[in-house]
C-alpha positions as CSV (number, residue, x, y, z in Angstrom):
1,M,108.6,89.2,161.1
2,K,111.4,91.3,159.7
3,L,112.1,91.7,155.9
4,D,115.6,92.3,154.8
5,K,116.6,94.0,151.5
6,K,116.1,90.8,149.5
7,G,112.6,90.4,151.0
8,F,111.6,94.0,150.1
9,L,112.9,93.4,146.6
10,L,110.9,90.2,146.3
11,V,107.7,92.0,147.4
12,D,108.3,94.9,145.1
13,M,108.8,92.5,142.2
14,M,105.6,90.6,143.0
15,I,103.7,93.9,143.1
16,A,105.2,95.0,139.8
17,V,104.3,91.7,138.1
18,S,100.8,91.9,139.5
19,I,100.4,95.5,138.1
20,L,101.9,94.4,134.8
21,F,99.5,91.5,134.6
22,L,96.5,93.7,135.3
23,M,97.6,96.2,132.6
24,V,97.8,93.4,130.1
25,V,94.3,92.1,131.0
26,I,92.8,95.6,130.9
27,V,94.6,97.1,127.9
28,S,94.7,94.1,125.5
29,P,91.0,94.1,124.8
30,S,91.2,97.8,123.7
31,F,93.9,96.8,121.2
32,T,91.5,94.2,119.8
33,L,88.7,96.7,119.6
34,I,91.0,99.1,117.6
35,S,91.9,96.2,115.3
36,D,88.3,95.1,114.8
37,Y,87.3,98.7,114.0
38,R,90.1,99.1,111.4
39,Y,89.2,95.7,110.0
40,K,85.4,96.5,109.7
41,Q,86.3,99.9,108.1
42,F,88.5,98.1,105.6
43,I,85.8,95.6,104.7
44,Y,83.3,98.5,104.2
45,H,85.6,100.3,101.8
46,L,86.6,97.0,100.0
47,E,82.9,96.4,99.4
48,K,82.6,99.8,97.7
49,V,85.6,99.1,95.6
50,I,84.2,95.8,94.2
51,K,80.8,97.3,93.6
52,T,82.4,100.3,91.8
53,C,84.3,97.8,89.6
54,K,81.1,96.0,88.8
55,N,79.3,99.2,87.8
56,L,82.3,100.3,85.6
57,S,82.4,96.9,83.9
58,I,78.8,97.3,82.9
59,L,79.9,100.5,81.0
60,R,81.5,98.2,78.4
61,Q,85.1,99.0,79.3
62,R,87.6,96.6,77.7
63,T,89.2,95.3,80.8
64,I,89.1,96.5,84.4
65,V,91.6,95.1,86.8
66,L,91.3,95.3,90.6
67,H,94.9,95.2,91.7
68,L,96.4,94.7,95.2
69,E,99.9,96.1,95.5
70,N,101.9,97.8,98.3
71,S,99.0,97.7,100.7
72,K,96.8,99.7,98.4
73,I,94.0,98.7,96.1
74,Y,93.7,100.4,92.7
75,M,92.0,99.8,89.4
76,K,93.7,99.5,86.1
77,Q,91.5,100.1,83.0
78,Q,92.8,99.0,79.7
79,I,91.3,100.5,76.6
80,N,92.9,99.9,73.2
81,K,96.0,98.5,74.9
82,K,96.6,101.7,76.8
83,N,96.6,101.5,80.6
84,N,94.7,104.1,82.6
85,Y,95.1,103.8,86.4
86,Y,92.4,104.9,88.8
87,F,93.1,105.0,92.5
88,F,90.2,104.5,94.9
89,E,90.8,107.7,96.9
90,N,87.5,109.1,95.5
91,I,85.4,106.2,96.9
92,S,85.8,107.2,100.5
93,K,87.1,110.1,102.5
94,S,90.3,108.2,103.2
95,P,92.3,106.1,100.7
96,L,91.8,102.4,101.0
97,K,94.8,100.7,102.6
98,I,95.1,97.1,103.6
99,P,95.8,97.0,107.3
100,S,99.2,95.3,108.0
101,F,97.5,92.5,110.0
102,V,95.3,91.4,107.0
103,Q,96.3,89.0,104.4
104,L,93.9,89.1,101.5
105,K,92.6,86.9,98.7
106,I,89.7,87.9,96.5
107,S,87.9,85.7,94.1
108,L,84.8,86.2,92.0
109,L,81.9,83.7,92.3
110,E,79.0,83.0,89.9
111,G,80.4,85.2,87.1
112,E,80.2,84.4,83.4
113,I,83.4,85.8,82.0
114,H,86.2,86.4,84.5
115,Q,89.7,85.6,85.2
116,Q,92.0,85.8,88.2
117,K,95.8,85.9,88.0
118,G,97.7,86.4,91.2
119,N,96.5,89.6,92.9
120,N,94.5,90.8,89.9
121,L,90.8,90.5,89.2
122,F,89.8,90.9,85.6
123,F,86.4,92.2,84.7
124,Y,85.4,91.8,81.0
125,P,82.5,93.4,79.1
126,G,79.4,91.4,79.4
127,G,80.5,89.6,82.5
128,R,77.9,89.1,85.2
129,F,79.3,89.0,88.8
130,D,76.8,88.2,91.5
131,K,79.3,87.6,94.3
132,A,82.8,88.3,95.3
133,K,84.4,86.0,97.9
134,I,87.0,87.5,100.3
135,E,89.3,85.2,102.2
136,M,91.4,86.9,104.9
137,L,93.8,86.0,107.6
138,V,93.3,88.6,110.4
139,N,95.8,88.4,113.2
140,G,96.3,84.8,112.2
141,K,92.6,83.9,112.3
142,E,90.8,83.0,109.0
143,K,87.7,85.1,108.1
144,N,85.8,84.4,105.0
145,F,83.1,86.7,103.5
146,E,80.9,86.9,100.5
147,I,79.9,90.3,99.1
148,L,76.6,90.0,97.3
149,L,77.0,92.9,94.8
150,S,73.4,93.9,95.4
151,D,73.3,93.3,99.1
152,S,75.4,94.1,102.2
153,L,78.2,92.1,103.5
154,K,77.5,88.6,104.8
155,E,79.9,86.2,106.6
156,V,80.3,82.9,104.9
157,K,79.6,79.9,107.1
158,E,82.0,77.1,106.0
């Protein structure tokens, strides 16, 4: 059986498509692993941020706000109507940035005095916060977590 130029081209294209398919099958799980690692690292730092806010609120500050803006999380502390901003660079070796594939919503659970407006969480003196609930869309998949402020991270089964 003889192959003309069109036949060779067809065989070459089939080989190229097969190689491309194998590359997608082999390489795509590694992208997922990288995303999962970044996601877990983000969760770990977020837990530290919320615990730090809780500890600072116990120090009887007027208002402490955990604010999400421009893919960074920072805290605004309001004392006598003056705003002091503290960025969470000190909490970990690297600044806390929200990965681009994460959409985030945080709410406080089982607290006595608290308020949430938009992307801000307000911590008032005397407030008791046992849990923070984190709702995320990660690569289009919903992941819900509860942070027990005395324990480690636990996934919420809903």
